[in-house]
Each structure stands twice: as C-alpha cells, then as structure tokens.
C-alpha positions as CSV (number, residue, x, y, z in Angstrom):
1,M,5.3,36.9,-81.4
2,L,2.9,37.9,-78.6
3,P,3.6,41.1,-76.5
4,T,4.7,39.2,-73.4
5,V,7.7,37.9,-71.5
6,V,10.2,35.8,-73.4
7,I,12.6,33.4,-71.6
8,A,16.0,34.5,-72.6
9,N,18.0,32.6,-70.1
10,L,17.5,30.1,-67.3
11,L,19.6,29.9,-64.2
12,S,20.7,26.3,-64.1
13,S,20.2,26.1,-60.3
14,G,16.9,27.8,-60.4
15,A,13.5,26.3,-60.0
16,A,12.4,27.2,-63.5
17,A,15.3,25.3,-65.1
18,R,15.0,22.4,-62.6
19,C,11.3,21.8,-63.5
20,G,12.4,20.9,-67.1
21,Q,9.3,22.3,-68.7
22,L,10.5,25.8,-69.6
23,N,12.9,26.5,-72.5
24,I,14.8,29.5,-73.8
25,G,12.5,31.3,-76.3
26,D,9.3,30.2,-74.6
27,Q,6.7,33.0,-74.2
28,I,5.1,33.2,-70.7
29,I,1.5,34.3,-71.3
30,A,0.2,33.7,-67.8
31,I,1.2,33.0,-64.2
32,N,-1.2,31.2,-62.0
33,G,-4.0,32.1,-64.5
34,L,-3.1,35.8,-64.6
35,S,-2.5,36.9,-68.1
36,L,0.8,38.8,-68.8
37,V,0.0,39.5,-72.5
38,G,0.3,43.2,-73.2
39,L,1.4,44.2,-69.7
40,P,4.4,46.4,-69.1
41,L,7.6,44.5,-68.4
42,S,7.8,46.0,-64.9
43,T,4.4,44.7,-64.0
44,C,5.3,41.2,-65.3
45,Q,8.5,41.3,-63.3
46,T,6.5,42.1,-60.1
47,Y,4.1,39.3,-60.7
48,I,7.0,36.8,-61.3
49,R,8.9,38.0,-58.2
50,N,5.8,37.6,-56.1
51,T,5.8,33.9,-56.8
52,K,9.2,33.3,-55.1
53,T,7.5,32.3,-51.8
54,Q,5.0,30.0,-53.4
55,T,5.7,26.2,-53.4
56,A,3.9,25.7,-56.7
57,V,3.5,28.1,-59.6
58,K,1.6,27.4,-62.8
59,F,3.1,29.1,-66.0
60,T,1.1,29.1,-69.2
61,V,3.7,29.2,-72.0
62,V,3.7,29.2,-75.8
63,P,6.7,27.1,-76.8
64,C,8.8,29.0,-79.2
65,P,12.2,27.4,-79.8
66,P,14.8,30.0,-80.6
67,V,15.9,28.4,-83.9
68,V,13.3,27.6,-86.6
69,E,14.3,25.5,-89.6
70,V,12.5,26.2,-92.8
71,K,12.6,24.5,-96.2
72,I,11.7,26.4,-99.3
73,K,11.3,24.5,-102.5
74,R,12.1,26.7,-105.5
75,P,12.2,25.0,-108.9
76,N,14.2,27.7,-110.6
77,T,15.0,31.5,-110.3
78,K,11.9,32.4,-112.3
79,Y,9.9,31.7,-109.1
80,Q,10.0,34.5,-106.5
81,L,10.9,33.4,-103.0
82,G,8.1,35.6,-101.8
83,F,9.7,37.6,-99.0
84,S,11.8,40.7,-98.5
85,V,14.8,40.9,-96.2
86,Q,16.7,43.9,-94.8
87,N,20.0,43.3,-92.9
88,G,19.2,39.7,-92.5
89,V,15.7,40.3,-91.1
90,I,12.6,39.1,-92.9
91,C,10.5,42.2,-93.4
92,S,7.5,41.1,-95.4
93,L,6.0,37.9,-96.8
94,L,4.0,37.2,-99.9
95,R,0.8,35.6,-98.7
96,G,0.5,32.0,-100.1
97,G,4.1,32.2,-101.6
98,I,6.7,29.5,-101.5
99,A,8.4,31.1,-98.5
100,E,5.2,31.3,-96.4
101,R,4.4,27.7,-97.3
102,G,8.0,26.7,-96.2
103,G,7.5,28.3,-92.8
104,V,9.3,31.6,-93.2
105,R,8.2,34.2,-90.6
106,V,8.2,38.0,-90.6
107,G,10.4,39.5,-87.9
108,H,12.8,36.6,-87.9
109,R,16.5,37.0,-88.4
110,I,18.1,34.6,-90.9
111,I,21.1,33.0,-89.3
112,E,21.9,30.2,-91.8
113,I,21.2,29.5,-95.5
114,N,22.0,26.1,-96.9
115,N,24.2,25.2,-93.8
116,Q,26.2,28.4,-94.3
117,S,26.1,31.0,-91.5
118,V,25.0,34.5,-92.6
119,V,25.1,36.1,-89.1
120,A,28.0,38.4,-90.0
121,V,27.4,38.5,-93.8
122,P,26.6,41.8,-95.5
123,H,23.0,42.4,-96.7
124,E,24.0,42.4,-100.4
125,K,25.6,38.9,-100.1
126,I,22.5,37.5,-98.3
127,V,20.3,38.9,-101.0
128,N,22.5,37.4,-103.7
129,L,22.7,34.1,-102.0
130,L,18.9,33.9,-101.8
131,A,18.4,35.2,-105.3
132,T,20.6,32.6,-106.9
133,S,19.5,29.6,-104.8
134,V,17.3,26.9,-106.4
135,G,16.0,23.5,-105.4
136,E,15.5,22.9,-101.7
137,I,16.7,26.0,-99.8
138,L,17.3,25.3,-96.1
139,M,17.2,28.3,-93.8
140,K,17.5,28.7,-90.0
141,T,15.9,31.7,-88.5
142,M,15.0,33.0,-85.1
143,P,12.9,35.9,-83.7
144,T,15.0,39.1,-84.0
145,S,14.4,39.9,-80.4
146,M,15.9,36.6,-79.4
147,F,18.8,37.0,-81.7
148,R,19.6,40.3,-80.2
149,L,19.5,38.9,-76.7
150,L,21.6,35.8,-77.5
151,T,24.2,37.9,-79.3
152,G,24.6,40.4,-76.6
153,Q,23.0,43.3,-78.5
154,E,20.5,43.6,-75.8
155,N,20.8,42.7,-72.1
156,P,18.2,40.4,-70.6
157,I,16.4,41.5,-67.5
158,Y,16.6,38.8,-64.9
159,I,13.5,38.3,-62.6
C-alpha cells in the first residue's frame, strides 16, 4: 500500500460518490496532477478541501478494493503455505511460494478461510485451520488499515 490517502467512506450525497468513479479502498495518489504520496495527512486534507470551489477535479487513484479473494492450491500438508500470520494479519511471505502465487499480500488481515469467517477467531484456531487445510484454500483478505477503519477500531477523518 502506498503512503497516501485511502478512501474509507463516501458520503452518498457528495460529489465524490455521485461521480461513480471512486470506491472505498481506493488510494488517491494525486489531485489535479499534484502528488499526495508521502505527504502528511493534514497537507492532503488541505489540498482536498481547497478543491471544494472547483467545478472539475481530477483525482488520480490506484483502485484497491477492500476485499481481495485469493486461492492457494496446496496438494497436501507436506507443502508449506509460505506465509506467517499473527493475530489474523499476514506478516511475511515466502518469495515464490504457493501463497504468493495465489495472491496473498503482506499486511492484509485474513477475514475468511474457505467461506468461514475468522474475524473474531483466536490466533491459534486460524493457524490450525490453515495448517490442516489442503486442496484449494479460499481466503478473503483486506488491508489491515482498511479492516481497522471498517470495524470501528480507527475513526476515519472526513475531508
């Protein structure tokens, strides 16, 4: 994830939602050609607020849907999944491993394994579920920062 503004919510009556081109999870990397990458949040907020009087604003975004679906193909338990997890968050990834090939991403929170929610599941149970799964393992993940915003663990800052 880039160090930039992430859309956590859209006011349904606002211009951003009405344009139909912005989605929750998208990263705004520039406004009217001005890069926001790496800037402090307060600076980004100022730039965004300053567009309120403009009739047209060009956002450059990196689409990043909140939920990512990954498929890991594991023939049997002799094969390592190729990632480590701590409290539901993917901490590291074995380069070239089956998890990386399946689309697993570091920093994502696992929210579902094989159509079973693991949001409120203890760490040990998640590890056991992953360790014993074979065949096609379906996981749904999302960036941890987005998970925290959507579950109310962090409060979004509206601009």
